C-alpha positions, 0 to 999 in steps of 0.5 A: 234582379235580371239585368233589364231592371237593373238598367232601368233602375239606373237609368232612372236614378240617373234621371232623379240626378238631373232633375235635382240638380239646381238651375243656375242663374248668374246676374252680372251687374256693369261698373257697380261699386262695392257699397252701391247696394243696400246690403253694403251700407248704400243710404240713398239708392235703393236695392230691395230685390238685391237686398233680399237675396242678401237676406234669403241666402250668403253675402260673399264678403271677400269675392273679387271680380276677374279684372278691373275692367270689363272684357278681362273680368268676363274672360276669367268668369267664362274660362275658370282662368286668373288674369295671369293665365287668361287670353285676354288681360285688358280691353282691346279692340280687334275691329268693327268695335269689337273685343279680344275673342275667346279662342276656340278649343278652350274650356269655358263655363257655358260649354261645361254646362251644355255638356251636362245636359243644361239649357244654356242662355246668355242676355245682355252685354257679352264683349268676348268676340263677335259672332263672326269670331272664335269668341262668339258666344254660341261657339263657346256653349250658349245655346241662346244669345240675346244682347250686344257682343261690343262693348262700344255699342252698350255704351248707349242703353238705346242702340240701332240694334239688338243680336239674337243669335247673331241677327240684328234686330233693329230698335226703335231708337232710329237708324243710328241709335242714340248715341252713347257719346256726345257733346252738348249743343253750344248754343243751348241751355244746359237747364233746359229739358228739350235740349237733351232730347237727342239723348233720350231714346224709345227702345230700352236694351234692358227691357229687351234682354229682361224680357229674354230672360223671363221667356227663357226661365218659362221655357226650360223650367222642366229641366236644368238651366244655366241663365247668364243675365250680363246687364250693362247697367249701371255703365255710362252713358247716363240713360234710363227710362223716364218713369224710373226717374219719379222714385227719386224726385225730392231724394236726390239734390243735383249739383249740375247738369252733365253737359260736355262741350268737347266730347264724352259720354251723352249729356244728361240734366239730372245726372245724380237721379239718373245714376241712382235709377239705373241702379235701381233698374238693375235691381228692379230686373233682379226682382223680375228673374226672381219672379219668373223663377217663382212663376216657373215653380223653380225658385227653391232649387235655383242658385242665384248669384249676383255680382259685378264686373269691376269696381265703381266707374270714375266720375265719367259720363256725369257719375257722382260716385263720391256723392253716393259713396259707391266704393263703400269706404274702399280704396280705389275704383274701376281700374284699379287693383286695390280693393275698391276696384275688385271687391264686388257686392256678391250674394249667393241665393239657393233655398235648397242648399243655402242657409239664409242670412249667412255671410262667407269670409272666404277670399273668392274669385270670378275664376271660382265659379267654374269649378262651383257650377261644375261640382253642382252639375255632377261634372268632372273638371279636367285640371289643366295647367291653366286652370285656377278655378277653385269650388266654392260649394263647400263655402255656400255649404257653411264651410269656409276654409282657405284657398289651396292656392293665392288669388292673383290678379295682373292688369296691363292698363291704367299703368300696369299693376299686380296683386296677390291675395294670400290669407290675411295678406295682400301685395299689390304693385302700382305704375309699373309702367312708369318705373319701368320707363324710368329704370326705377325699381318695382315697389311692392306694398303690403297690406294687412286685410283683416286689420286694414281692409282700406289698405291705408297702411303699407307694412312692406318694410315691416315684413320684408319676408312676407313681400318676398315670398308674395312676390315669388307666388305672383310670378308662379301664378302667371305665363306671359301672353304676347298679346297682353304683356305686363309693362315692368315685368314682361319685356314689350315686344316691338309691335306692342299696342299695334296691329290687331289690339288697340287699347280700349279703357272703357 
């Protein structure tokens, strides 16, 4: 055979490989608790489309988000670095209500897939830098972005604008939008629906982003694509289109309106109903993405991951997570490195590659999706020192295995915390800032998660050698970060918390 036919054959094979690579869809919920979906036992809130993903795919029972609050969790997802290696380790504003940006030159998930020939699009909430910064989604590998970059703007589901590749497009919510934070009028009746009119909008942010996602799928059905759908739901403020509330009429018993007098998130007359409807609205958008994939004829060879950026919110803004058993019996919530703050309801559906109705108990985290998706795209990752990503492809194919390195988390917020998972063991340190300030020893708790997933019995005194080993592994898993020092572990710089970074819990 001559060289020309050989060359044509190799090009043809390369083209067939490119076309056989799966499309990738990552759907990220915002502040979704482990127990807030049907497949994890939720009895009140309806999530039929997410439950369908679980039936038709694989449930990852031990999957952990990147960190205990929004921005640092998303940073782990986008960079494949654990929080001890990550560039952002807490929420923090750098001006104009924008968050700490991803730096230039760092390996990111969208850039890796774009270099492999994937079309890349992000829709929803970003939180990793403005369009004027190095963290712009368009500078970090996305071809298209439709949503808002600021977490603060996303506190309202009826903001004044949406950003389309950096251009602010006005929404029909008035020049200032509907506030995500507000005070209920002192002279108004909390039971009067008319009193809540200033906090109800017309142009729902998520309706714009889901339409953008549907159009992106249709436009790129003939080549591999990566769709990152980062919904701001169900993060408070409690806001959702009125038609979404109807499904819960007569189902949910309201306790009292949420009518803050001294500031807080926007008031809401039916907070429990609205919160449930927000999660069901998110679920409806999952269904719309599935329908768009089916209409485009690419559903079978598309891998869909559904997860959340951190645990259920505390009962802020009118949310009532106790009523809904939002943490599913796990200890802790948003802001905590206990299981309820980090273990997320996670499912993966890929009809062409994953057996339906299966479960994986492998310990995994947000950092692992970079290596996993690189494997699916045929990309060989450069294993830099900061990369903590391990491919989950064997687990998705039915071979759980074990992690090559423990899963590590640190979080300087909410009192300063550290945690590490290694086999059945979990070691965790909490309230480190207070203890360090009082010059008291930092105490490590130890739990056997196989026997005690709710972290009820501290075994540190019984297994001191395990504690010592895991403390050493915590130290090895991280490098200090001057922008985000870990109180109780790192010496605090003289200007900590001043200047370019201002702490922002929400």
